[in-house]
C-alpha positions, -999 to +999 in steps of 0.1 A: +562+806-267+587+782-265+616+802-262+601+816-235+597+786-214+630+776-220+643+809-209+622+802-179+635+767-171+669+782-175+662+810-149+640+787-123+670+775-106+689+805-106+650+819-089+657+788-064+686+797-047+681+836-044+646+828-029+670+806-007+694+828-003+674+855+013+655+830+033+685+816+048+697+848+052+663+863+067+663+835+100+689+843+125+715+814+132+716+807+172+753+791+174+763+772+207+796+755+216+791+725+239+826+716+256+821+682+270+845+668+297+851+653+329+850+671+361+847+664+400+818+672+415+809+667+455+772+669+455+771+644+491+803+648+509+822+627+483+842+636+452+828+618+426+834+620+391+811+637+366+808+648+332+803+689+330+792+708+297+813+737+298+821+734+331+787+733+348+764+711+353+731+711+343+746+716+313+737+750+295+703+764+291+700+770+251+676+795+244+662+799+202+632+818+188+608+804+168+627+809+132+656+809+140+683+785+126+702+765+158+738+754+153+756+739+180+789+721+181+795+695+202+832+690+214+840+656+232+867+667+253+858+626+270+878+600+268+846+580+257+820+587+228+795+613+233+763+623+214+734+647+224+696+642+219+669+673+215+641+660+235+608+666+217+618+686+191+612+683+153+638+682+130+655+662+106+666+625+116+700+625+113+702+655+139+683+636+168+712+624+183+706+587+186+744+569+187+742+538+164+705+547+151+708+584+142+748+592+134+778+574+149+791+586+177+807+617+186+844+597+192+875+614+215+889+642+205+857+650+178+834+680+171+800+674+155+775+698+144+743+696+147+723+720+125+683+721+124+657+755+121+638+760+153+601+752+140+582+750+171+576+768+208+579+754+243+594+742+273+622+709+264+653+697+273+682+678+255+703+652+274+731+628+257+719+594+247+749+575+250+752+544+277+741+559+312+757+599+308+726+609+310+727+604+352+762+615+359+752+656+342+747+653+304+711+669+308+696+707+309+667+727+290+662+741+257+635+765+257+620+780+220+605+812+227+572+821+202+579+849+179+568+883+187+530+885+174+525+848+172+489+842+173+493+821+196+505+847+222+484+844+252+480+874+275+487+871+310+503+838+304+528+845+273+537+877+286+548+866+321+584+864+335+599+828+332+623+809+352+637+772+336+642+747+365+653+712+355+650+684+385+673+653+387+688+632+411+725+618+419+743+592+431+773+584+440+775+555+428+789+546+396+755+542+371+775+510+356+770+502+392+734+512+397+725+489+365+742+458+373+730+458+410+696+461+395+704+434+368+711+408+401+685+418+424+704+432+450+684+449+480+707+472+492+689+500+473+659+492+498+679+487+530+687+525+522+652+539+511+639+516+541+619+496+520+627+462+520+593+454+542+609+423+557+591+396+576+596+413+613+583+448+599+555+428+586+547+417+616+549+445+638+525+464+608+501+437+616+508+426+577+525+389+581+501+375+561+503+403+534+537+398+528+533+358+532+510+361+502+537+385+488+560+359+486+536+330+479+529+348+443+566+354+441+571+389+446+592+410+454+586+440+478+566+464+468+584+497+454+576+528+440+610+532+425+642+510+414+672+534+429+686+551+463+694+584+452+721+602+468+707+639+466+678+653+443+686+689+421+667+713+410+692+734+385+717+715+398+720+723+437+693+710+459+684+742+473+672+775+450+660+808+458+643+832+430+640+867+446+643+891+410+638+882+373+648+905+347+666+928+376+632+931+389+621+921+429+596+898+432+570+912+450+534+906+465+508+896+435+532+887+411+529+855+387+560+834+380+559+812+348+585+783+358+595+755+328+602+727+345+619+693+328+624+665+348+659+654+337+657+626+365+671+592+352+645+579+370+628+599+394+593+609+392+588+642+413+556+656+433+554+690+428+538+714+455+537+753+460+534+768+497+512+800+482+490+784+469+473+767+440+495+755+404+479+765+378+493+740+349+493+759+312+520+742+288+533+703+289+554+687+268+560+722+250+528+725+242+503+752+250+472+735+276+441+757+288+446+764+325+442+741+350+445+748+385+455+718+408+476+713+443+499+694+430+509+673+401+532+642+398+562+650+366+572+616+354+607+617+339+613+633+309+582+651+312+580+690+313+555+714+324+549+751+323+534+761+358+523+797+369+526+804+405+516+838+425+534+852+456+507+857+481+526+884+500+556+907+506+585+897+528+581+861+521+597+834+502+571+805+494+583+772+487+583+751+453+589+713+469+602+684+443+599+658+466+608+619+445+577+601+443+594+573+467+595+602+491+630+595+506+643+629+497+634+662+485+645+700+466+634+727+470+632+767+451+617+795+473+608+818+451+600+856+468+623+876+494+618+869+534+610+843+556+606+810+541+573+797+540+573+758+536+550+733+524+546+705+550+569+668+538+552+637+526+547+615+550+561+583+544+544+559+521+527+527+537+543+500+517+524+467+532+491+487+522+509+489+487+520+452+487+486+439+493+471+462+468+495+443+446+489+408+460+451+418+450+464+422+415+483+402+406+479+363+391+495+334+395+514+337+364+526+374+369+499+385+345+479+419+366+442+410+372+423+444+360+395+431+385+372+449+351+387+485+356+390+506+328+425+527+340+436+555+318+452+585+318+464+592+358+429+595+371+434+567+394+465+567+412+469+528+420+494+540+446+473+561+465+461+534+487+504+539+502+490+573+511+487+584+545+474+621+536+447+604+518+437+571+531+450+580+567+473+580+591+498+546+601+475+540+634+443+536+608+461+512+590+441+484+595+403+494+589+422+518+561+442+491+543+409+472+539+387+503+528+414+513+506+416+478+482+378+479+482+375+512+473+398+503+438+363+482+427+341+517+435+361+540+416+364+520+388+348+544+362+362+580+387+369+607+356+364+635+381+398+661+385+406+648+417+432+619+414+415+600+440+376+604+450+392+592+485+411+627+485+398+665+480+438+670+471+435+683+439+462+657+414+467+667+382+455+637+352+459+636+323+421+637+318+421+674+327+446+687+297+429+705+271+449+718+237+444+757+232+443+747+192+425+720+178+449+693+168+427+667+151+453+645+123+444+648+088+408+629+081+419+614+046+448+596+059+454+556+059+452+547+099+480+520+110+468+505+142+494+492+169+491+477+203+517+475+225+520+454+263+543+468+286+561+440+302+588+433+327+597+417+360+617+433+390+632+395+399+661+398+370+650+432+363+637+429+327+618+455+307+601+450+270+573+451+254+549+423+243+578+404+261+606+416+237+635+435+244+643+458+212+676+441+200+646+404+197+626+426+168+625+439+142+618+481+132+588+482+126+579+500+088+551+532+085+539+549+057+545+587+056+511+600+055+494+576+074+480+583+112+499+558+133+474+549+167+491+531+195+471+512+224+492+510+251+489+486+286+508+485+313+511+453+323+534+458+348+539+467+386+557+497+374+551+536+361+569+536+325+570+572+309+563+570+269+589+586+249+585+590+212+614+605+191+605+634+162+569+635+168+544+650+189+513+627+194+476+629+208+462+620+239+427+605+237+416+617+268+382+630+257+385+662+245+379+654+211+395+679+184+417+693+216+427+665+225+464+675+241+497+668+221+524+657+244+562+639+235+559+616+266+528+594+278+529+582+316+513+546+318+504+535+361+502+498+365+469+484+347+462+516+325+452+511+288+455+545+270+458+553+235+480+577+213+480+589+176+504+610+154+507+619+121+538+601+102+551+634+084+592+629+091+610+603+075+642+584+093+644+560+118+627+567+156+634+557+188+601+550+209+610+540+244+608+541+282+625+573+296+636+557+325+672+553+318+682+518+338+647+498+313+655+519+280+689+502+283+671+468+295+655+465+264+621+486+269+610+503+235+610+501+197+620+515+162+596+534+140+615+533+103+597+548+073+590+525+040+615+531+014+633+562+031+665+577+019+696+559+037+712+581+062+745+595+052+758+596+088+752+560+091+778+541+065+775+509+075+740+502+090+743+467+104+771+479+121+754+496+135+726+484+146+747+457+161+756+484+183+725+498+191+709+459+201+743+458+225+730+480+251+703+452+261+722+420+253+751+433+277+759+408+305+766+420+337+786+404+366+778+390+405+801+373+424+799+360+466+825+349+486+825+334+524+851+333+546+846+311+572+860+293+597+848+259+581+861+261+551+853+289+520+823+290+497+808+308+470+792+317+436+797+345+405+771+343+379+774+365+349+741+372+328+719+395+303+683+395+295+678+357+284+715+340+290+728+334+325+765+314+331+765+307+372+795+287+389+792+271+428+824+264+448+829+249+485+863+240+501+865+226+532+890+228+562+881+202+583+859+178+576+854+178+547+891+180+525+888+188+493+866+208+468+834+209+450+826+231+423+791+235+397+789+251+364+756+261+347+748+277+314+710+283+314+686+303+289+658+319+309+625+314+291+590+331+299+574+361+301+584+365+342+616+343+334+608+318+361+619+287+339+652+276+326+665+250+314+707+244+316+736+226+312+763+220+337+793+199+345+800+190+376+831+187+393+844+174+430+873+156+445+871+144+486+890+117+509+862+096+512+882+065+525+863+040+499+829+052+510+801+047+491+770+072+496+732+071+478+712+092+475+671+088+486+671+070+452+690+036+458+716+058+434+756+052+443+776+082+440+810+082+451+821+119+458+859+111+456+869+119+423+839+132+404+839+149+369+803+146+347+779+167+331+744+173+332+712+186+321+689+198+340+657+225+347+655+257+377+619+265+382+609+291+408+583+276+423+556+301+454+578+317+476+605+321+458+620+285+467+646+274+433+637+242+425+664+225+406+662+192+382+695+176+374+701+148+353+742+129+355+756+114+321+764+085+347+727+080+351+721+099+387+696+124+395+691+147+421+661+173+430+670+203+450+651+231+469+670+263+479+661+297+485+688+322+497+682+360+507+646+354+534+642+389+544+637+380+584+646+419+592+659+451+574+693+439+575+691+402+584+685+375+558+682+337+563+684+307+535+682+271+534+690+242+502+686+207+505+684+178+479+681+142+473+717+133+474+708+142+514+734+175+517+715+200+532+725+235+547+709+263+568+728+300+570+717+339+582+738+369+576+734+398+585+745+429+560+767+457+575+772+474+541+766+470+502+792+444+501+798+432+530+780+407+554+786+384+581+777+352+575+769+320+598+757+282+583+755+248+587+768+221+561+764+188+558+797+185+548+813+215+561+795+215+593+793+252+614+814+281+606+811+319+608+827+345+586+826+371+570+806+376+532+820+394+503+794+401+475+792+423+443 
């Protein structure tokens, strides 16, 4: 018996090797070679730089069958590093494609091989996780088909002809410039979208008080999206048509399954179909019980499988994807013949949304939930802005009050429609039910976490619990435990939160059949609960999938206790510093006025917490001299209204021995002045900046200033007054993104008119 045991032990490794080899060769290896190159595109009439893979945008659709082995070779022919993340896939952590977290970047001129087994099915997508490359072309579909005779195969659903569709957007601006402008509170995007909500527009709409209240609570104008886009695209073009599938012509009564992914960097899309109802059969690659709706809003990075029917021959029916801000749309026509269009969505009623926001926002910047328990997208807070629900603009005054009051009336709303004010059937998460039980292991320990989604639009800071990624440690979880996360959105923006490497259950009242997803869209004031079993070791990203929110730091990293080091990260500390560099990045802004009475301007470089700014004035006439001030400060608090700073004041002016006094009686000579200072800035109601400053010579200065008061769509006004008896009034008319005409009166420089340049 001992000899038999010894023989068995010797043969065991050989047997294991033989079995492993047989298993490997019984699986189909599917290989793709992806060549990443710079290209020039023209989506809006202008030639612009983009990134293409295998010469196309979007990237090639990668198709597998569950059970395959994926071998994907990425050949980087750019002059910068890149990476690819396989969104929603279950795979080894080192294959997840997040540079400096799960792998090092793919450097220029090199090739990186991703290989992993396909152990799931469904509609997914893939994209670059390097910088802002996703915005300029690096996104594509990733389809995993069910195996033949799969037990989950659904007749009448999984045997329907399918078409992969990826939605996206295009801006002619460099994405780095978009990112910079967002952080610098530029309102150029609002001008382009027609959403400035100026005082003139407020008066015209009967909402002057609404606008005053909005600014009294230190808020900027209402909006539902961050960026103005020149084009919206469906499979890389603005308009597409399907007349045949697999060589078969589409006829009346035919059903088509559309595998739809939102590959946009920051745009949500309303989906509606001119041929009737939309039947939702899967979400984020996971089957759900079929549910019929009139429309659905697909969040950034979500996927939905929907089935539509062609009602009649010789007619082509429009599937219209409209950006949430309703500025533009993109269309897919299904069928052959006369185009049957669906009515475009009317323009949002922004002042009704502003009034709602005023009612929700406390003076400290927190949201007041007004006793409501909102979750699962069941009550769309933005519904007050939808004319198709709350009525036409001519009824705005009456409807505005009714819509605001109705928020409390529907606090316990759990019906199928997105809002009881309408008969339009809108998809919400409470309607999703898995086709199989999704319960987690019952005997596993539970780890409870809670995150508050925080941020402010004024400085474009997005965070969890008021901390960006670089300000936090990785969150330790144990393999085998169930992780239960409560998410509360305390910001005025929607956030699609995405977890890498795992699906989570959305606790939506479906009990054992709670749907599985990897993206959870949270509307303002919503509280939702998700849970997943920790079953794959590694460092896994959890973040808002709006690209510019993620880059600003809205996320966390989950890591497993006592896991093996990642062989692709040779220097973890250095990699972490580079990963944290995204939300620590500094953004530059500058402005200079070339006027008849002199030259004045400002420049600032700032990041999430720090700001270094300079102001200068150079006089031509009465003021023969110059002034310059420099301030280095750190923003404090969730809303960042408070900024202590240190400064330096440097100026020269020919005073002819004159001595000026401030209102405190302190003497101040301006002929030669070079003094250090310490002070604090604080944002007051009406967005007025109060500044208190003490100089090294003992002088004290208090100043009030407000810039960019929106008088009309393009007209801005501003003022400054301080205790040194200096004052300034200005008005500027915005001509283009970087140009304005400005006139001002300055107590030192006098009256002037000139051209204002800004960056």
